[in-house]
C-alpha positions in Angstrom: -6.7 51.2 5.2 -7.7 52.0 1.7 -9.3 49.2 -0.5 -6.2 49.1 -2.8 -3.8 48.8 0.1 -6.0 46.1 1.7 -6.0 44.2 -1.6 -2.2 44.3 -1.7 -1.8 43.1 1.9 -4.2 40.2 1.1 -2.3 39.3 -2.0 1.0 39.3 -0.1 -0.4 37.2 2.7 -1.8 34.7 0.2 1.5 34.5 -1.6 3.3 33.9 1.7 1.0 31.1 2.6 1.7 29.1 -0.6 5.1 27.9 0.5 3.9 26.9 3.9 1.0 24.9 2.4 3.3 23.2 -0.1 5.6 22.3 2.8 2.8 20.7 4.7 1.6 18.8 1.7 5.1 17.4 1.0 6.2 16.8 4.6 5.0 13.2 4.8 7.4 12.3 2.0 9.9 11.7 4.8 8.2 8.5 5.5 9.4 7.1 2.2 12.8 6.6 3.8 12.5 3.0 5.1 15.0 3.0 8.0 13.5 6.1 9.5 9.9 4.9 9.0 10.7 1.5 10.6 12.4 3.2 13.5 10.0 6.0 14.4 6.8 5.3 12.5 5.9 1.7 13.4 2.2 2.1 12.7 2.8 3.5 9.2 5.5 0.9 8.6 3.0 -1.9 9.4 4.9 -3.1 12.5 2.8 -5.8 14.2 3.0 -8.7 16.6 6.5 -10.1 17.0 5.3 -13.6 16.2 3.6 -12.6 13.0 4.6 -11.5 9.5 2.1 -9.6 7.2 2.3 -10.7 3.6 1.0 -8.0 1.2 0.8 -7.6 -2.6 0.4 -4.5 -4.7 -0.9 -3.6 -8.2 -3.5 -6.4 -8.8 -5.8 -8.0 -9.4 -4.4 -9.4 -12.7 -6.3 -12.3 -14.3 -3.1 -13.6 -15.7 -0.8 -13.6 -12.7 -2.9 -13.2 -9.5 -4.5 -16.7 -9.7 -1.0 -18.2 -9.6 -0.3 -16.5 -6.3 -3.7 -17.5 -4.9 -3.0 -21.2 -5.8 0.4 -21.1 -4.0 -1.1 -19.5 -0.9 -4.1 -21.8 -0.9 -1.8 -24.8 -1.1 -0.1 -23.6 2.0 -3.3 -22.6 3.8 -2.3 -18.9 3.9 -4.1 -15.7 3.3 -2.6 -12.3 2.5 -3.5 -8.6 2.0 -3.9 -7.4 -1.6 -3.7 -3.6 -2.2 -5.6 -3.3 -5.4 -5.6 -0.6 -8.0 -9.2 0.5 -8.9 -8.3 0.5 -12.6 -7.2 -3.2 -12.4 -10.2 -4.1 -10.2 -12.5 -2.8 -12.9 -11.0 -5.3 -15.3 -11.3 -8.3 -13.1 -14.1 -7.7 -10.5 -15.0 -11.4 -10.4 -11.5 -12.3 -9.4 -11.5 -9.7 -6.6 -14.8 -11.0 -5.3 -13.4 -14.6 -5.3 -10.3 -13.4 -3.4 -12.4 -11.7 -0.7 -14.7 -14.8 -0.4 -11.6 -17.0 0.0 -10.6 -15.0 3.0 -7.9 -12.7 1.6 -7.9 -9.1 2.8 -8.7 -6.5 0.1 -7.2 -3.0 0.5 -6.8 0.1 -1.7 -3.8 1.2 -3.7 -5.6 4.0 -5.4 -7.4 4.1 -8.6 -4.5 5.0 -10.9 -0.8 4.3 -10.0 0.1 7.9 -10.0 2.1 9.9 -7.4 -0.1 11.5 -4.9 2.5 14.2 -4.2 1.4 15.8 -7.5 -2.3 15.8 -6.5 -4.1 18.3 -4.3 -6.7 17.6 -1.6 -9.7 17.3 -4.0 -7.9 15.0 -6.5 -6.4 12.8 -3.8 -9.7 12.3 -2.1 -11.5 11.6 -5.4 -8.9 8.9 -6.3 -9.1 7.2 -3.0 -12.9 7.4 -2.7 -13.4 6.0 -6.2 -11.1 3.0 -5.4 -12.7 2.4 -2.0 -16.2 2.5 -3.4 -15.2 0.0 -6.2 -13.8 -2.4 -3.6 -16.8 -2.1 -1.4 -19.1 -2.7 -4.3 -17.3 -5.9 -5.4 -16.5 -7.4 -2.0 -19.5 -6.2 0.0 -17.5 -4.4 2.7 -15.6 -1.1 2.6 -11.8 -1.5 2.8 -10.0 0.1 5.8 -6.3 0.0 4.6 -4.6 2.2 2.0 -1.1 2.1 0.5 -0.1 5.0 -1.8 1.5 4.4 -5.2 5.3 4.3 -4.9 4.9 4.4 -1.1 4.8 8.2 -1.2 2.3 9.8 1.2 1.3 13.5 1.2 -0.6 15.8 3.4 -3.6 15.5 1.1 -3.5 11.7 1.2 -3.5 11.7 5.0 -6.5 14.0 5.0 -8.3 11.9 2.5 -7.6 8.7 4.5 -9.0 10.4 7.6 -12.2 11.5 5.9 -12.7 8.0 4.4 -11.9 6.2 7.7 -8.9 4.5 6.2 -5.4 3.7 7.6 -2.3 4.1 5.5 0.1 1.2 5.8 3.5 1.0 4.0 6.0 -1.9 4.8 9.1 -2.8 6.7 10.7 -4.8 3.9 10.3 -5.4 0.2 11.7 -7.5 -2.6 12.4 -4.9 -5.2 10.7 -7.4 -7.4 9.5 -4.8 -10.0 13.0 -4.4 -11.4 14.0 -5.9 -14.7 17.2 -7.3 -13.3 15.5 -8.9 -10.3 15.9 -12.7 -9.8 14.2 -15.1 -7.4 17.4 -15.1 -5.4 17.7 -11.3 -5.3 14.0 -10.9 -4.3 14.4 -13.5 -1.5 17.6 -12.0 -0.3 16.3 -8.4 -0.3 13.2 -9.4 1.7 15.0 -11.5 4.3 17.7 -8.9 4.8 15.3 -6.6 6.6 12.6 -9.0 7.7 12.0 -9.3 11.4 9.1 -10.7 13.4 6.3 -8.2 13.3 7.3 -7.0 9.8 5.3 -6.4 6.7 6.4 -7.7 3.4 5.7 -5.9 0.1 5.6 -7.9 -3.1 3.7 -7.5 -6.4 1.2 -9.9 -7.9 1.0 -8.0 -11.2 3.5 -6.4 -13.6 1.1 -3.7 -14.7 3.6 -1.0 -13.4 6.7 -3.3 -13.2 9.0 -5.0 -15.7 7.1 -7.3 -18.0 7.0 -10.8 -16.5 8.4 -9.7 -13.2 5.5 -11.4 -11.4 7.1 -14.7 -12.4 10.2 -13.8 -10.5 8.2 -12.9 -7.4 6.2 -16.1 -7.6 9.4 -18.2 -7.8 10.9 -16.4 -4.8 7.8 -16.7 -2.6 8.0 -20.3 -1.4 11.5 -19.8 0.1 10.4 -16.6 1.8 7.5 -18.5 3.3 9.7 -21.4 4.3 12.1 -19.0 6.1 9.2 -17.5 8.0 8.1 -20.9 9.1 11.7 -21.9 10.1 11.9 -18.8 12.3 8.6 -19.4 14.0 6.7 -16.6 12.4 3.0 -17.0 11.4 2.2 -15.4 8.0 -1.1 -13.8 7.2 -2.9 -10.6 6.3 -2.6 -7.3 8.0 -5.9 -7.7 9.8 -4.3 -10.4 11.9 -1.1 -8.5 12.4 -2.0 -6.3 15.3 -1.7 -3.0 13.3 -4.1 -0.4 14.8 -7.1 0.5 12.7 -8.3 4.0 11.6 -8.9 6.5 14.3 -12.4 7.0 15.5 -14.2 10.0 14.2 
């Protein structure tokens, strides 16, 4: 084969590989569909012990709103998992340290709240590693859980989690509390419609990527959600007490 022909064959092979690589990168997006995820991806959905409900919050820590949630949880003797943005952590490192010291589980939501589907392997790894290292520096221990912005995983994100020894966890139900039209009643109703024992709840303790002031709606809905869990005999706590398997051994 002549050098010129070899070059053309190599170029054609490379071009043919691009769609395949793109498909592999985008394939995990299917997990964004909640009913499918809950049915066939229990580990990713955060399905745990049937007598337990995992309470999780995204997008903090926010020095204006997060302490209100901490006060409510403390009054009830409860702890939760907080998936923090590195960019928010950098603004309130002392608050994050206090949360960890109080027994709350600190996890990673990325450094910036940007879709990972638009990032390649290097960028995805850099984002997760930066946020992980920031959490470890503030709390004294490396986080083991990761939740992607918008709940959209990618092939690159899965690879980054594996390299970093982290486990991606989404949710089984949410409150759609980021919406401008959300009310305490709608948040409560949306959560409880899909909540079952062993489920993982997603709420937000910050409005940094949500409608302004939406955290107040979430805060107002939270007591009734917790009351309902108690009425149904479900313990509420962080994911570390939920029975979700940890990262695979390397």
